[in-house]
MIKE-717947 format. One record per residue (C-alpha): x, y, z. Coordinates in Angstrom, 1 decimal. Each point is the difference from the previous one (the first is absolute). Layout:
// MIKE-717947
       x       y       z
       X       Y       Z
...
// end
This chain:
// MIKE-717947
       x       y       z
    19.5   -39.7   -45.4
    -0.5     2.9    -2.4
     2.8     1.2    -2.2
     1.6     3.4     0.6
    -1.4     1.6    -3.1
    -3.6    -0.7     1.1
    -1.9     2.9     1.5
    -2.8    -0.4     2.5
    -3.3    -0.8    -1.6
     1.5    -1.7    -3.1
    -1.2    -3.4    -1.0
     2.7    -2.4     0.9
    -1.6    -3.2    -1.4
    -3.1    -0.5    -2.2
    -1.3    -3.5    -0.8
    -3.2     0.0    -2.1
    -2.9    -2.1     1.0
    -0.5    -3.4    -1.6
    -3.6     0.5    -0.9
    -0.8    -3.7    -0.6
    -3.2    -1.1    -1.6
    -0.6    -2.7     2.6
     0.1     2.6     2.8
    -2.5     2.2    -1.9
    -2.4    -3.0    -0.4
     0.4    -0.9     3.7
    -0.8     3.6     1.0
    -3.1     0.0    -2.2
    -1.2    -3.4     1.5
     0.7     1.2     3.5
    -1.9     3.2    -0.7
    -3.0    -2.0    -1.2
     0.2    -2.1     3.2
     0.2     3.2     2.0
    -3.2     1.4    -1.6
    -1.8    -3.3     0.7
     1.1     0.0     3.7
    -0.9     3.6     0.5
    -3.5    -0.5    -1.5
    -0.5    -3.1     2.1
     1.1     2.0     3.1
    -2.4     2.8    -0.8
    -2.8    -2.4    -0.6
     0.7    -1.7     3.3
    -0.2     3.3     1.8
    -3.2     1.0    -1.7
    -1.7    -3.3     0.7
     1.2     0.0     3.7
     2.1    -3.1    -0.1
     2.0     1.4     2.9
    -3.0    -0.4     2.4
     0.1    -3.8    -0.2
     2.3    -2.2     2.0
     2.5    -0.9    -2.7
    -0.8     2.8    -2.4
     2.1     2.4     1.9
     3.1    -2.2    -0.4
    -0.8    -0.5    -3.7
    -0.3     3.8    -0.6
     3.3     0.5     1.9
     1.7    -2.7    -2.1
    -1.3     1.7    -3.1
     1.6     3.2     1.1
     3.3    -1.7     0.8
     0.0    -1.6    -3.5
    -0.8     3.4    -1.6
     3.1     1.5     1.6
     2.2    -3.0    -0.7
    -1.0     0.1    -3.7
     0.7     3.7    -0.1
     3.4    -0.5     1.5
     0.9    -2.6    -2.7
    -1.2     2.4    -2.7
     2.1     2.8     1.4
     3.0    -2.3     0.5
    -0.1    -1.2    -3.6
    -0.4     3.5    -1.3
     2.9     1.4     2.0
     2.3    -2.9    -0.9
    -0.8    -0.3    -3.7
    -1.0     3.5    -1.2
     2.0     2.5     2.1
     3.6     0.7    -0.9
     2.8    -0.4     2.5
     1.6     3.4     0.6
     2.8     0.9     2.4
     0.5     3.7     0.6
     3.3     1.4     1.4
    -0.6     1.4     3.5
     2.2     1.7     2.6
     1.2    -2.5     2.6
    -0.1     1.2     3.6
     2.7    -0.8     2.4
    -0.9    -2.2     3.0
     0.8     2.7     2.5
    -2.2     2.6    -1.6
    -3.2     0.8     1.7
    -2.9     2.0    -1.4
     0.7     2.8     2.4
     3.7     0.4    -0.7
     1.4     1.8    -3.0
     3.5    -0.9    -1.2
     1.5     3.4     1.0
    -1.5    -0.4     3.5
     1.3    -3.6     0.7
     2.4     1.2     2.7
    -2.7     2.1     1.7
    -1.1     3.6    -0.1
     0.7     2.9     2.3
    -2.8     1.2     2.1
    -1.2     3.5    -1.1
    -1.2     1.9     3.1
    -1.0     3.0    -2.0
    -3.4    -1.2    -1.2
    -2.0    -2.1     2.4
    -2.8    -0.2    -2.5
     2.2    -1.6    -2.6
     1.4    -2.5     2.5
    -3.6    -0.9     1.0
    -1.0    -0.5    -3.6
     3.0    -2.3    -0.6
    -0.8    -2.0     3.1
    -3.7    -0.4    -0.8
     0.2    -0.4    -3.7
     3.2    -1.9    -1.0
    -0.4     0.4    -3.7
     0.2     3.8     0.3
     2.0     1.5    -2.9
     1.1    -3.4    -1.3
// end
């Protein structure tokens, strides 16, 4: 819960990243493995491994390993090198809907003077929001 003196958009909590050396070394090693897997995948496509019986499964397994390795690289980078920041945001009430403004929560009167305006509001709910 944010304090009363906080305004919307202010940084509520900021924890700097750990930036550990072990994570940096792991990212470098995983990147080298990624380059090897990608080059092996491209070589397999160029030499038509996918046309053999088990080559297609091997090329698919290489592609799966490429994406798994990339996922681990991104996970380590996000966990170790990006700061944890919480920004104060406006909380919405549970009853609020996207189409309802707070001053119109009890309903609005129907204006029979302008049929075009009524049609615009019925077709496009975000009109003049």
